[in-house]
C-alpha beads as a LAMMPS data file, in Angstrom:
LAMMPS data file: protein, C-alpha beads

223 atoms
222 bonds

1 atom types
1 bond types

-500.0 500.0 xlo xhi
-500.0 500.0 ylo yhi
-500.0 500.0 zlo zhi

Masses

1 110.0

Atoms # bond

1 1 1 -0.123 0.133 0.037
2 1 1 1.310 3.318 -0.914
3 1 1 0.910 6.493 0.929
4 1 1 0.936 9.987 -0.706
5 1 1 0.922 13.219 1.430
6 1 1 0.372 16.703 0.150
7 1 1 0.074 15.144 -3.517
8 1 1 -2.895 14.948 -5.863
9 1 1 -2.881 13.396 -9.367
10 1 1 -2.908 16.147 -12.256
11 1 1 -3.381 13.953 -15.296
12 1 1 -2.668 10.534 -16.536
13 1 1 -1.724 9.627 -20.191
14 1 1 -0.058 6.606 -21.739
15 1 1 3.359 6.515 -23.501
16 1 1 4.734 3.646 -25.076
17 1 1 2.278 1.372 -23.742
18 1 1 2.998 2.538 -19.963
19 1 1 0.868 4.405 -18.115
20 1 1 2.173 7.467 -16.542
21 1 1 0.957 9.384 -13.558
22 1 1 1.978 12.967 -13.128
23 1 1 2.092 14.300 -9.709
24 1 1 1.149 17.806 -8.757
25 1 1 3.231 18.813 -5.525
26 1 1 2.340 22.112 -3.760
27 1 1 5.960 23.066 -2.370
28 1 1 4.601 25.765 0.028
29 1 1 2.675 22.837 1.727
30 1 1 5.905 20.744 2.373
31 1 1 8.794 20.879 4.812
32 1 1 11.982 22.826 3.542
33 1 1 13.580 19.244 3.892
34 1 1 11.229 17.790 1.441
35 1 1 11.456 20.583 -0.962
36 1 1 15.227 20.318 -0.579
37 1 1 15.110 16.593 -1.677
38 1 1 13.018 16.972 -4.164
39 1 1 15.024 19.917 -5.836
40 1 1 18.355 17.924 -5.623
41 1 1 17.115 14.838 -6.934
42 1 1 15.061 16.991 -9.850
43 1 1 17.913 18.807 -10.948
44 1 1 20.699 16.506 -11.931
45 1 1 23.365 16.520 -12.577
46 1 1 24.821 20.073 -11.152
47 1 1 28.265 21.086 -11.650
48 1 1 30.483 21.350 -8.489
49 1 1 32.657 24.245 -7.798
50 1 1 35.564 24.071 -5.430
51 1 1 35.854 27.534 -4.103
52 1 1 38.927 28.716 -2.338
53 1 1 39.029 31.859 -0.243
54 1 1 41.012 33.735 1.951
55 1 1 40.566 34.774 5.579
56 1 1 41.530 38.055 7.307
57 1 1 44.395 36.062 8.869
58 1 1 45.687 34.699 5.546
59 1 1 44.215 31.064 6.078
60 1 1 43.027 29.168 2.598
61 1 1 39.578 28.228 3.041
62 1 1 38.150 25.770 0.634
63 1 1 34.372 24.331 0.201
64 1 1 32.327 22.611 -2.482
65 1 1 29.300 24.254 -3.937
66 1 1 26.699 22.241 -6.147
67 1 1 24.646 25.351 -6.614
68 1 1 26.731 26.871 -9.093
69 1 1 26.717 27.873 -12.720
70 1 1 27.170 30.068 -15.462
71 1 1 25.319 33.482 -15.724
72 1 1 26.676 35.261 -18.643
73 1 1 29.725 35.423 -21.215
74 1 1 30.065 39.111 -21.644
75 1 1 30.936 39.915 -19.148
76 1 1 32.186 36.526 -17.964
77 1 1 29.835 35.874 -14.956
78 1 1 29.550 32.839 -12.791
79 1 1 26.833 32.268 -9.958
80 1 1 27.230 30.568 -6.259
81 1 1 24.394 30.204 -4.118
82 1 1 25.979 29.309 -0.569
83 1 1 23.247 28.309 2.050
84 1 1 23.540 29.598 5.866
85 1 1 23.550 27.190 8.717
86 1 1 20.799 28.185 11.190
87 1 1 21.127 31.913 9.697
88 1 1 24.998 31.438 10.202
89 1 1 26.735 32.482 7.309
90 1 1 29.359 30.179 5.836
91 1 1 33.100 30.896 5.798
92 1 1 33.137 31.066 2.298
93 1 1 30.338 33.868 1.940
94 1 1 32.057 35.780 4.346
95 1 1 35.355 35.640 3.157
96 1 1 34.355 36.711 -0.399
97 1 1 32.090 39.658 1.007
98 1 1 35.398 40.600 3.128
99 1 1 38.216 40.236 0.127
100 1 1 35.755 40.341 -2.784
101 1 1 37.679 37.930 -4.363
102 1 1 37.604 33.862 -4.814
103 1 1 38.826 31.264 -6.973
104 1 1 36.436 28.401 -8.672
105 1 1 38.051 24.838 -9.558
106 1 1 35.963 22.621 -11.500
107 1 1 35.729 19.165 -9.691
108 1 1 36.763 16.133 -11.750
109 1 1 37.328 12.473 -11.231
110 1 1 40.711 12.913 -9.950
111 1 1 40.137 15.241 -7.038
112 1 1 36.686 14.539 -5.927
113 1 1 37.531 12.487 -3.169
114 1 1 39.677 15.158 -1.605
115 1 1 37.020 17.755 -2.084
116 1 1 34.631 15.433 -0.632
117 1 1 36.701 15.698 2.401
118 1 1 36.816 19.562 2.686
119 1 1 33.090 19.500 3.451
120 1 1 34.066 18.224 6.816
121 1 1 33.015 21.292 9.375
122 1 1 36.334 22.490 10.288
123 1 1 37.199 25.596 12.720
124 1 1 37.541 28.701 10.620
125 1 1 41.214 29.226 11.742
126 1 1 42.174 25.610 9.954
127 1 1 42.699 25.478 6.395
128 1 1 40.830 22.684 4.417
129 1 1 43.622 22.677 1.759
130 1 1 46.223 21.710 4.463
131 1 1 43.871 19.214 6.086
132 1 1 43.457 17.101 2.767
133 1 1 47.033 17.860 1.432
134 1 1 45.863 20.258 -1.581
135 1 1 48.818 22.187 -3.117
136 1 1 48.181 25.786 -2.947
137 1 1 48.773 27.466 -6.589
138 1 1 49.445 31.670 -6.637
139 1 1 46.788 33.366 -8.744
140 1 1 47.598 36.087 -10.932
141 1 1 45.061 38.780 -10.716
142 1 1 43.403 38.338 -7.162
143 1 1 45.205 37.751 -3.839
144 1 1 43.378 34.347 -3.284
145 1 1 45.198 31.057 -4.098
146 1 1 43.885 28.138 -6.132
147 1 1 45.116 24.811 -5.950
148 1 1 47.137 22.904 -8.438
149 1 1 45.126 19.601 -8.256
150 1 1 42.489 20.827 -10.556
151 1 1 42.552 20.917 -14.497
152 1 1 40.191 24.206 -14.441
153 1 1 40.463 26.892 -12.047
154 1 1 38.842 30.427 -12.778
155 1 1 40.125 33.441 -10.886
156 1 1 36.981 35.656 -9.778
157 1 1 36.305 39.058 -8.308
158 1 1 32.876 39.710 -6.859
159 1 1 30.342 41.368 -9.165
160 1 1 27.010 41.206 -7.278
161 1 1 25.584 39.918 -3.955
162 1 1 22.132 39.122 -2.742
163 1 1 20.889 37.834 0.517
164 1 1 17.789 35.356 -0.352
165 1 1 14.870 34.042 1.809
166 1 1 11.520 34.041 2.646
167 1 1 11.548 35.487 6.184
168 1 1 13.462 38.031 7.926
169 1 1 16.516 36.214 8.304
170 1 1 18.441 35.252 5.089
171 1 1 18.620 31.423 4.100
172 1 1 21.430 31.764 1.837
173 1 1 24.045 34.470 0.156
174 1 1 23.755 34.550 -3.723
175 1 1 27.263 35.527 -5.239
176 1 1 27.715 36.579 -8.749
177 1 1 31.695 36.503 -9.608
178 1 1 33.189 38.037 -12.665
179 1 1 35.880 35.585 -14.189
180 1 1 39.071 37.592 -14.742
181 1 1 41.819 34.696 -15.066
182 1 1 41.287 31.552 -16.570
183 1 1 43.984 28.465 -16.049
184 1 1 43.368 25.345 -17.824
185 1 1 45.569 22.081 -18.380
186 1 1 46.825 22.315 -21.711
187 1 1 46.473 18.765 -22.575
188 1 1 42.516 19.172 -22.412
189 1 1 42.475 22.540 -24.145
190 1 1 42.472 21.902 -28.422
191 1 1 41.745 24.479 -30.625
192 1 1 40.057 26.685 -28.224
193 1 1 37.771 24.365 -26.928
194 1 1 37.758 22.269 -23.699
195 1 1 37.993 18.543 -24.173
196 1 1 35.143 16.951 -21.965
197 1 1 36.365 13.564 -21.679
198 1 1 39.893 14.871 -20.603
199 1 1 38.423 17.282 -18.182
200 1 1 36.364 14.087 -16.564
201 1 1 34.046 16.627 -14.470
202 1 1 31.632 14.990 -12.091
203 1 1 28.250 16.327 -11.292
204 1 1 26.333 16.055 -8.014
205 1 1 23.140 14.186 -7.659
206 1 1 21.168 13.337 -4.457
207 1 1 22.143 11.998 -1.146
208 1 1 25.725 10.933 -1.426
209 1 1 25.802 10.358 -5.103
210 1 1 27.875 11.889 -7.936
211 1 1 27.887 11.192 -12.010
212 1 1 30.734 11.302 -14.653
213 1 1 30.370 12.520 -18.247
214 1 1 28.964 9.195 -19.731
215 1 1 27.694 8.932 -23.109
216 1 1 27.987 12.317 -24.995
217 1 1 25.543 12.979 -28.213
218 1 1 25.228 15.734 -30.557
219 1 1 22.230 17.632 -31.818
220 1 1 22.295 20.635 -34.219
221 1 1 20.535 23.544 -33.147
222 1 1 17.628 24.737 -35.220
223 1 1 18.578 27.878 -37.061

Bonds

1 1 1 2
2 1 2 3
3 1 3 4
4 1 4 5
5 1 5 6
6 1 6 7
7 1 7 8
8 1 8 9
9 1 9 10
10 1 10 11
11 1 11 12
12 1 12 13
13 1 13 14
14 1 14 15
15 1 15 16
16 1 16 17
17 1 17 18
18 1 18 19
19 1 19 20
20 1 20 21
21 1 21 22
22 1 22 23
23 1 23 24
24 1 24 25
25 1 25 26
26 1 26 27
27 1 27 28
28 1 28 29
29 1 29 30
30 1 30 31
31 1 31 32
32 1 32 33
33 1 33 34
34 1 34 35
35 1 35 36
36 1 36 37
37 1 37 38
38 1 38 39
39 1 39 40
40 1 40 41
41 1 41 42
42 1 42 43
43 1 43 44
44 1 44 45
45 1 45 46
46 1 46 47
47 1 47 48
48 1 48 49
49 1 49 50
50 1 50 51
51 1 51 52
52 1 52 53
53 1 53 54
54 1 54 55
55 1 55 56
56 1 56 57
57 1 57 58
58 1 58 59
59 1 59 60
60 1 60 61
61 1 61 62
62 1 62 63
63 1 63 64
64 1 64 65
65 1 65 66
66 1 66 67
67 1 67 68
68 1 68 69
69 1 69 70
70 1 70 71
71 1 71 72
72 1 72 73
73 1 73 74
74 1 74 75
75 1 75 76
76 1 76 77
77 1 77 78
78 1 78 79
79 1 79 80
80 1 80 81
81 1 81 82
82 1 82 83
83 1 83 84
84 1 84 85
85 1 85 86
86 1 86 87
87 1 87 88
88 1 88 89
89 1 89 90
90 1 90 91
91 1 91 92
92 1 92 93
93 1 93 94
94 1 94 95
95 1 95 96
96 1 96 97
97 1 97 98
98 1 98 99
99 1 99 100
100 1 100 101
101 1 101 102
102 1 102 103
103 1 103 104
104 1 104 105
105 1 105 106
106 1 106 107
107 1 107 108
108 1 108 109
109 1 109 110
110 1 110 111
111 1 111 112
112 1 112 113
113 1 113 114
114 1 114 115
115 1 115 116
116 1 116 117
117 1 117 118
118 1 118 119
119 1 119 120
120 1 120 121
121 1 121 122
122 1 122 123
123 1 123 124
124 1 124 125
125 1 125 126
126 1 126 127
127 1 127 128
128 1 128 129
129 1 129 130
130 1 130 131
131 1 131 132
132 1 132 133
133 1 133 134
134 1 134 135
135 1 135 136
136 1 136 137
137 1 137 138
138 1 138 139
139 1 139 140
140 1 140 141
141 1 141 142
142 1 142 143
143 1 143 144
144 1 144 145
145 1 145 146
146 1 146 147
147 1 147 148
148 1 148 149
149 1 149 150
150 1 150 151
151 1 151 152
152 1 152 153
153 1 153 154
154 1 154 155
155 1 155 156
156 1 156 157
157 1 157 158
158 1 158 159
159 1 159 160
160 1 160 161
161 1 161 162
162 1 162 163
163 1 163 164
164 1 164 165
165 1 165 166
166 1 166 167
167 1 167 168
168 1 168 169
169 1 169 170
170 1 170 171
171 1 171 172
172 1 172 173
173 1 173 174
174 1 174 175
175 1 175 176
176 1 176 177
177 1 177 178
178 1 178 179
179 1 179 180
180 1 180 181
181 1 181 182
182 1 182 183
183 1 183 184
184 1 184 185
185 1 185 186
186 1 186 187
187 1 187 188
188 1 188 189
189 1 189 190
190 1 190 191
191 1 191 192
192 1 192 193
193 1 193 194
194 1 194 195
195 1 195 196
196 1 196 197
197 1 197 198
198 1 198 199
199 1 199 200
200 1 200 201
201 1 201 202
202 1 202 203
203 1 203 204
204 1 204 205
205 1 205 206
206 1 206 207
207 1 207 208
208 1 208 209
209 1 209 210
210 1 210 211
211 1 211 212
212 1 212 213
213 1 213 214
214 1 214 215
215 1 215 216
216 1 216 217
217 1 217 218
218 1 218 219
219 1 219 220
220 1 220 221
221 1 221 222
222 1 222 223
């Protein structure tokens, strides 16, 4: 026996001899946790940004975020949404707002295990980079170092910032950064294009799951 809460059937149709039941879910009638599971289970795979920032004391902070994407190419803008914990701003967001600089790294199959370890709750005066054994790499246009164990890293400066949330207390910090310098492994860059198989980026799914690139297919866009 199945129990469905806060859900009603919207329509039913048949596709390839299989009956499809479409569920209509009112997000305002669900808990935040239920909405979270629905969103991260549906919007997949999500690219992962490993972000390094610098504290006022000169400590390199590193953390992964999968609420991350491209905003525009002219100017080159990237977005990060950094959730708060019980209303408390995370170190990455606080450091970005203080320094106005950060470095984004594309997470790949070779560095994902160490990146995952940086998500541990370390004190703000302890570097995740040192904790997992990443190698700092000097940046050219920002003061924040990156890491050498990344095939692509992008130096960014803060472009826009928003506090987001339904109530009086913000629930996340929305960061838009302007990319000012790109570093890329020359073995995966050919004729101005990134080799997706060589990059071997990984995407975030729900729970503890990740996804590799997998099969690639081509579709011509209509004119």
